[in-house]
C-alpha positions as CSV (number, residue, x, y, z in Angstrom):
1,M,14.3,4.6,-22.9
2,S,12.0,4.8,-20.0
3,G,13.2,8.2,-18.7
4,V,15.9,10.4,-17.6
5,F,16.5,11.1,-13.8
6,L,18.7,14.0,-12.5
7,Q,20.6,14.0,-9.3
8,R,21.9,17.4,-8.4
9,L,25.5,17.1,-7.3
10,G,26.1,20.8,-6.2
11,L,26.5,24.3,-7.4
12,L,29.7,25.0,-8.9
13,G,29.6,28.7,-8.4
14,Q,27.5,31.5,-7.2
15,V,24.6,32.0,-9.7
16,S,23.3,35.5,-9.6
17,G,20.0,34.8,-11.7
18,A,18.2,32.0,-13.4
19,P,19.8,31.2,-16.6
20,E,17.8,31.6,-19.8
21,T,19.4,28.9,-22.1
22,F,20.9,25.7,-21.1
23,N,23.5,23.7,-23.0
24,I,23.3,20.1,-22.1
25,A,26.2,17.7,-23.0
26,L,25.9,13.8,-22.5
27,A,28.8,11.5,-22.5
28,G,28.3,7.7,-22.3
29,D,28.4,4.5,-24.2
30,E,25.4,4.6,-26.7
31,Q,25.6,0.7,-27.0
32,G,25.2,-0.2,-23.4
33,G,26.2,2.4,-20.9
34,S,23.8,3.7,-18.5
35,D,25.5,6.8,-17.0
36,A,26.3,10.1,-18.4
37,L,27.6,13.6,-17.1
38,A,25.7,16.7,-17.9
39,L,26.8,20.1,-17.3
40,L,24.0,22.8,-17.4
41,G,25.0,26.3,-17.9
42,D,23.9,29.8,-19.1
43,E,24.8,30.0,-22.8
44,Q,23.7,33.6,-22.9
45,S,25.7,35.1,-20.1
46,G,28.3,32.5,-19.3
47,G,26.8,32.0,-15.9
48,D,28.1,29.3,-13.5
49,A,26.8,25.8,-14.0
50,E,25.3,23.0,-12.1
51,A,26.6,19.4,-12.5
52,Y,24.1,16.6,-12.6
53,I,24.4,12.7,-13.2
54,V,22.1,11.5,-15.7
55,D,21.0,7.9,-15.5
56,I,19.5,7.0,-18.8
57,E,17.5,3.7,-18.1
58,R,16.9,1.5,-21.1
59,E,13.8,-0.8,-21.1
60,V,14.8,-4.4,-22.1
61,L,12.4,-6.5,-24.2
62,L,11.8,-9.7,-22.2
63,Q,9.0,-11.5,-24.1
64,T,6.6,-11.2,-27.1
65,I,3.4,-13.0,-26.8
66,D,1.1,-13.7,-29.8
67,L,-1.7,-16.1,-28.9
68,T,-5.3,-17.0,-30.0
69,D,-8.3,-18.5,-28.3
70,V,-6.7,-18.8,-24.8
71,T,-8.5,-18.7,-21.5
72,E,-5.4,-17.5,-19.4
73,I,-2.2,-15.6,-20.2
74,D,0.8,-16.4,-17.9
75,I,3.6,-13.9,-18.0
76,D,6.9,-14.4,-16.2
77,L,8.3,-11.4,-14.3
78,P,12.0,-12.1,-14.1
79,A,14.3,-11.0,-11.4
80,G,16.8,-7.9,-12.1
81,Y,14.0,-5.4,-12.9
82,F,12.2,-3.0,-10.6
83,Q,9.3,-2.4,-13.2
84,H,7.7,-4.7,-15.6
85,I,5.8,-3.0,-18.4
86,I,3.2,-5.1,-20.3
87,E,1.7,-3.4,-23.4
88,G,-0.2,-4.5,-26.3
89,L,-3.7,-5.8,-27.4
90,L,-6.3,-8.1,-25.8
91,E,-9.5,-9.1,-27.6
92,V,-12.0,-11.0,-25.7
93,G,-14.5,-13.7,-27.0
94,T,-17.6,-12.5,-25.1
95,T,-19.3,-9.1,-24.9
96,G,-19.8,-7.7,-21.3
97,V,-16.9,-9.5,-19.6
98,S,-14.1,-8.2,-17.5
99,I,-10.4,-8.5,-17.8
100,R,-8.7,-9.5,-14.6
101,C,-5.3,-10.6,-13.3
102,R,-3.6,-12.4,-10.4
103,F,-0.1,-12.7,-9.2
104,T,2.0,-15.8,-8.5
105,N,5.0,-16.4,-6.2
106,D,5.8,-20.0,-7.4
107,G,6.1,-19.9,-11.1
108,F,2.3,-20.5,-11.6
109,T,2.2,-23.6,-9.6
110,S,-0.5,-21.6,-7.9
111,V,-1.7,-18.0,-8.0
112,R,-2.8,-15.7,-5.2
113,E,-6.5,-15.9,-5.2
114,G,-7.7,-15.3,-1.6
115,A,-11.0,-13.4,-1.0
116,T,-9.1,-10.2,0.3
117,D,-5.8,-10.6,-1.5
118,Y,-6.2,-7.7,-3.8
119,S,-7.6,-4.1,-4.1
120,Y,-8.2,-1.9,-7.2
121,A,-9.9,1.2,-8.6
122,D,-10.3,2.7,-12.0
123,Q,-11.9,5.8,-13.6
124,R,-13.3,5.6,-17.1
125,F,-14.4,8.3,-19.7
126,A,-16.2,7.3,-22.9
127,A,-17.3,8.9,-26.1
128,G,-21.1,9.8,-25.7
129,N,-20.8,9.9,-21.8
130,S,-17.9,12.0,-20.6
131,T,-17.8,10.0,-17.3
132,E,-18.6,6.3,-18.0
133,G,-18.0,5.4,-14.4
134,E,-15.6,3.9,-11.9
135,T,-15.1,0.5,-10.4
136,F,-13.2,-0.3,-7.1
137,D,-12.9,-2.9,-4.6
138,A,-10.8,-2.8,-1.4
139,T,-10.9,-6.6,-0.8
140,A,-11.1,-8.9,-3.9
141,D,-9.8,-12.0,-5.2
142,H,-8.4,-10.4,-8.2
143,I,-7.5,-7.1,-9.8
144,Q,-9.9,-5.7,-12.5
145,L,-8.3,-4.1,-15.6
146,A,-11.3,-3.5,-17.7
147,V,-15.1,-4.0,-17.3
148,G,-17.8,-4.4,-19.9
149,M,-15.6,-5.3,-22.9
150,R,-17.1,-5.8,-26.4
151,N,-16.4,-8.7,-28.7
152,N,-15.6,-7.6,-32.1
153,A,-12.9,-8.0,-34.6
154,T,-12.0,-4.3,-34.6
155,D,-12.2,-3.8,-30.9
156,G,-10.1,-4.7,-28.0
157,F,-8.2,-3.6,-24.9
158,F,-5.3,-1.5,-25.8
159,G,-2.9,-0.5,-23.1
160,A,0.2,-0.3,-20.9
161,I,0.4,-1.9,-17.4
162,T,3.4,-1.2,-15.3
163,V,4.1,-3.6,-12.5
164,F,6.1,-2.2,-9.4
165,N,8.1,-4.1,-6.9
166,A,7.2,-7.5,-8.2
167,L,10.5,-9.2,-7.1
168,D,11.1,-7.1,-3.8
169,A,9.9,-9.4,-1.0
170,A,9.9,-6.4,1.4
171,L,7.2,-4.4,-0.6
172,Q,3.7,-5.2,-1.8
173,T,3.5,-5.6,-5.6
174,G,1.3,-3.0,-7.4
175,F,0.7,-1.6,-10.8
176,D,-1.0,1.1,-12.8
177,N,-3.1,0.8,-15.9
178,D,-3.5,3.2,-18.6
179,S,-5.7,1.9,-21.4
180,I,-8.4,2.3,-24.0
181,R,-11.0,0.1,-25.0
182,T,-14.4,-0.3,-26.8
183,N,-17.2,-0.8,-24.3
184,A,-20.2,-3.1,-24.6
185,S,-22.3,-0.2,-26.0
186,G,-19.6,0.3,-28.9
187,N,-18.3,3.4,-27.6
188,G,-14.6,4.2,-27.3
189,S,-13.5,4.4,-23.7
190,S,-10.4,5.3,-21.8
191,A,-9.4,4.1,-18.3
192,Y,-6.7,4.8,-15.7
193,G,-6.5,2.6,-12.6
194,F,-4.3,0.9,-10.1
195,G,-4.0,-2.4,-8.3
196,K,-2.1,-4.0,-5.5
197,Y,-1.5,-7.2,-3.6
198,N,-2.9,-6.6,-0.1
199,G,-1.4,-9.7,1.5
200,T,2.0,-10.0,3.3
201,A,4.7,-8.5,1.2
202,E,6.6,-11.3,-0.9
203,A,8.3,-11.6,-4.3
204,H,6.0,-12.4,-7.3
205,N,7.5,-13.9,-10.4
206,G,4.6,-13.8,-12.5
207,I,1.1,-12.4,-13.5
208,R,-1.9,-14.2,-15.1
209,F,-4.4,-12.4,-17.1
210,Y,-7.8,-14.0,-17.6
211,V,-11.4,-13.1,-18.4
212,S,-14.5,-13.3,-16.1
213,A,-16.1,-15.7,-18.6
214,G,-15.0,-17.2,-22.0
215,D,-11.6,-16.6,-23.4
216,F,-9.3,-14.2,-25.2
217,D,-9.8,-14.3,-28.9
218,I,-6.3,-12.6,-29.5
219,A,-3.4,-11.6,-27.2
220,K,-0.5,-9.6,-28.8
221,L,1.6,-8.3,-26.0
222,R,5.2,-7.2,-25.4
223,V,6.8,-7.4,-22.0
224,W,9.7,-4.9,-21.1
225,G,11.8,-4.7,-18.1
226,V,13.5,-1.5,-16.4
227,P,16.6,-2.8,-14.9
228,N,17.4,-2.3,-11.2
229,V,19.3,0.9,-10.3
């Protein structure tokens, strides 16, 4: 379940004060339904209620990836989803390298790699150095997810990347990156960042991950989709 979104339908009566306790009732198909009705009221004083529609979105598992010793990881972004969430573990084969990505609009026949196709930024915090640093670029041929990685059997990039608007040809594709890793100095580090495609808006049906040099020793990922609403 990715989240619960409430849409206020209207006040059913005049409320004299803020209720202290709410009683929420959900009615829906647990197996596959997505909509439920919630009535929120004041249990303590029997105050008037407000009606809300609750849309409970369910993430769908689209793909499981388990690879070793690969230079690139191509992940399809199928239609029917307004978010694609990629989470898991990436381990690199060389210390000091960066993990990067690019989008495709033709099923990996080619990837977008123009010199100004992307922009990105991230902020990192590390043990032993409260602010490790930041990286950013307004015009690049890639999006950078992690910099200064460490090659070690117990280290890696652990995180979740959420891709937005990939299949919407009217919007530029973007994503956020929430991750932890072990840096080249051996310290634990967390990062939050974003990236986007700078070019003319178009539908992207895949994303390619790669390293700046060498390969991935291990890639264990799950790809989830949040259905269109």
